[in-house]
C-alpha positions as CSV (number, residue, x, y, z in Angstrom):
1,M,26.0,-16.7,-26.3
2,A,22.5,-16.5,-25.0
3,S,20.6,-19.7,-24.3
4,V,16.9,-20.4,-23.9
5,K,15.5,-22.3,-21.0
6,P,12.9,-25.1,-21.8
7,L,9.3,-24.0,-21.4
8,K,7.1,-25.5,-18.7
9,L,3.7,-24.5,-20.0
10,K,2.3,-23.6,-23.4
11,Q,1.5,-20.1,-22.3
12,Q,5.0,-19.4,-21.1
13,K,7.1,-17.1,-23.2
14,A,10.8,-18.0,-23.8
15,R,13.1,-15.8,-21.8
16,L,16.5,-15.1,-23.0
17,V,19.2,-16.0,-20.5
18,R,22.0,-13.6,-20.7
19,A,25.5,-13.9,-19.3
20,E,25.9,-12.2,-15.9
21,A,28.5,-9.5,-15.3
22,G,32.0,-10.6,-14.4
23,M,32.5,-8.0,-11.7
24,N,29.8,-7.4,-9.1
25,P,27.0,-9.2,-10.9
26,V,24.4,-8.5,-8.2
27,A,22.7,-5.1,-7.9
28,R,20.6,-3.9,-4.9
29,V,17.8,-1.9,-6.5
30,L,15.3,0.6,-5.0
31,V,12.1,-0.5,-6.7
32,D,9.1,1.6,-7.7
33,H,6.1,-0.3,-6.3
34,Q,3.1,0.3,-4.0
35,I,3.1,-3.1,-2.3
36,L,3.3,-2.1,1.4
37,H,4.4,-5.5,2.8
38,L,7.2,-5.9,0.2
39,D,10.6,-4.4,0.8
40,Q,11.6,-1.4,-1.3
41,Y,15.1,-2.9,-2.0
42,L,15.4,-6.0,-4.1
43,E,18.3,-7.8,-5.7
44,Y,18.7,-8.3,-9.4
45,L,21.4,-9.8,-11.7
46,V,23.3,-7.4,-14.0
47,P,23.8,-8.8,-17.5
48,E,27.2,-8.5,-19.0
49,E,26.1,-6.3,-21.9
50,I,24.8,-3.6,-19.7
51,S,27.3,-4.0,-16.9
52,G,29.4,-0.9,-17.9
53,D,26.3,1.4,-17.8
54,A,24.6,-0.1,-14.7
55,E,26.4,1.9,-12.1
56,V,25.1,3.2,-8.7
57,G,22.4,5.8,-9.0
58,V,21.3,4.9,-12.6
59,L,17.6,4.4,-13.4
60,V,16.9,0.9,-14.7
61,E,13.9,-1.1,-16.0
62,I,13.2,-4.3,-14.0
63,E,10.6,-7.0,-13.9
64,L,8.5,-7.2,-10.7
65,G,6.0,-10.0,-10.8
66,H,4.9,-10.0,-14.4
67,H,5.1,-6.3,-14.9
68,L,8.0,-4.0,-15.9
69,T,8.8,-1.2,-13.5
70,Q,11.6,1.2,-12.7
71,G,14.2,1.2,-10.1
72,V,17.5,2.9,-9.1
73,I,20.6,0.9,-8.4
74,V,21.7,1.5,-4.8
75,S,24.8,-0.8,-4.8
76,R,26.5,-3.6,-6.6
77,Y,28.3,-6.6,-5.1
78,A,29.6,-10.1,-5.8
79,N,27.2,-12.5,-4.0
80,P,23.5,-12.3,-3.4
81,T,22.3,-11.9,0.2
82,T,18.9,-13.6,-0.4
83,G,18.2,-17.1,-1.5
84,G,16.4,-18.2,-4.7
85,E,16.8,-17.3,-8.3
86,L,17.3,-13.6,-9.1
87,K,15.8,-11.9,-12.1
88,E,17.8,-9.8,-14.5
89,I,17.8,-6.0,-15.0
90,S,16.0,-5.5,-18.4
91,K,17.8,-2.3,-19.5
92,V,19.4,0.9,-18.3
93,L,17.1,3.9,-18.8
94,S,19.5,6.7,-18.0
95,M,23.1,7.0,-19.1
96,N,23.8,9.6,-16.3
97,P,23.1,8.8,-12.7
98,Y,19.4,9.6,-11.8
99,V,20.3,9.9,-8.2
100,P,23.9,10.8,-7.3
101,A,25.5,8.0,-5.3
102,E,26.6,10.4,-2.6
103,L,23.0,11.4,-1.9
104,M,21.5,7.9,-1.6
105,K,22.0,7.7,2.1
106,T,20.7,11.2,2.7
107,L,17.5,10.5,0.7
108,E,16.9,7.3,2.6
109,D,17.3,9.1,5.9
110,A,15.0,12.0,4.8
111,A,12.4,9.5,3.6
112,I,12.4,8.0,7.1
113,L,12.3,11.4,8.8
114,Y,9.3,12.6,6.7
115,G,7.4,9.2,6.7
116,A,7.7,8.5,3.0
117,T,8.8,5.5,1.0
118,P,12.4,5.9,-0.3
119,W,11.1,5.7,-3.9
120,D,8.5,8.4,-3.5
121,F,11.0,10.7,-1.8
122,C,13.6,9.9,-4.5
123,T,11.2,10.8,-7.4
124,R,10.1,14.0,-5.7
125,A,13.7,15.1,-5.0
126,F,14.8,14.2,-8.6
127,P,12.0,14.4,-11.2
128,L,12.6,12.5,-14.4
129,S,12.4,15.8,-16.4
130,L,15.6,17.1,-14.9
131,N,18.3,17.6,-17.5
132,R,22.0,17.1,-16.8
133,E,22.8,20.7,-16.1
134,R,19.9,21.0,-13.5
135,N,21.0,17.8,-12.0
136,L,24.5,19.2,-11.5
137,L,23.1,22.3,-10.0
138,Y,21.0,20.3,-7.5
139,R,24.1,18.3,-6.6
140,T,26.1,21.4,-5.9
141,L,23.3,23.0,-3.8
142,L,22.6,19.9,-1.8
143,M,26.2,19.1,-1.1
144,S,27.1,22.6,0.1
145,K,27.4,23.0,3.9
146,N,25.3,26.2,4.0
147,S,22.5,25.0,1.7
148,P,19.1,26.3,2.9
149,Y,17.4,23.4,1.0
150,I,18.2,20.6,3.4
151,P,17.7,20.4,7.2
152,Q,20.8,21.1,9.4
153,S,21.0,17.5,10.5
154,F,21.4,16.2,6.9
155,R,24.1,18.6,5.9
156,P,27.7,17.3,5.4
157,H,30.1,18.1,8.3
């Protein structure tokens, strides 16, 4: 059952505290933000009710500061690596993986190679308007050894 924390100020809104996932309750999320001095990857708690849908590569809605933004789950694990209280993932925005898990490392390497942020490179490589069939086609093209769409150094061996 969800519980409500006591309010500190009159202007605060009550936030619902949801039970965290039993298996791998912490998610490392690639966050959409333009704050240059802040890391692109942040940790969030995965609530139990969305734990089944919150898999690697899925697009999620998260709170950053006092604003809602988007992110992609890069990995899930049992214990947080940073100190402090973690915020929760608000909801899952895509039922199918937005970025295939097997391409996450390739996208990170390509972003470094071309001098882009991982989020910008990710959104350019996989626009939100892609439907499932086109996403499967991209996966097939990018994972093939002879694909002309990716540099030789990034192709699977």
